[in-house]
C-alpha positions, 0 to 999 in steps of 0.5 A: 410488616414484612413484605416478600418479593418474587421475580417471576421468568415464564416457562418458554412454552407460554406467551406473555399473555397466557402467563399474564392470563394464568397469573390473575386467574389460577395463581392469583387466588391460590395465592391470595388463600395463604394465611396470614397474608395480608396484601398481595401486588402482582405487576407486570411490565407493560409494552413501551416503545422507548424501553427495552422489556425487563426480561423479567414477566412478573414481580410479585410482592406479598405482605405479612406481618412477620416472619414467623407468619409468613414462614407459616403460610408457606408450611400451610396446605395452601402455600404448598398448593401455591409453591407447587403450581409454579412448575406449571409455569414459571421458569424456576431456575431464573425466578428469585425472591427475597425478603425485602425491606421497603423504604418509602420516600414520598 
């Protein structure tokens, strides 16, 4: 299994609530249509009075069977549409992404 992790920063014109709503209701369903996607996880920071905000606004996990399947997904019409949609709500200059190796300990 291959895991692709995206750390997203919202555009300043979006409140955190608007960003989460857009991710859940608009962008998330677009991402779910990626061909070959095995699992899709959206992670959002929650307010914690004992910890400062991490600065980022979402960590997204996308799982594919292998790199070829993932690259095909990005090149598909669904992948192109989801990638272009990021410009509507994400600060792409600050956001980052990478293929990662997940090591489960427990």
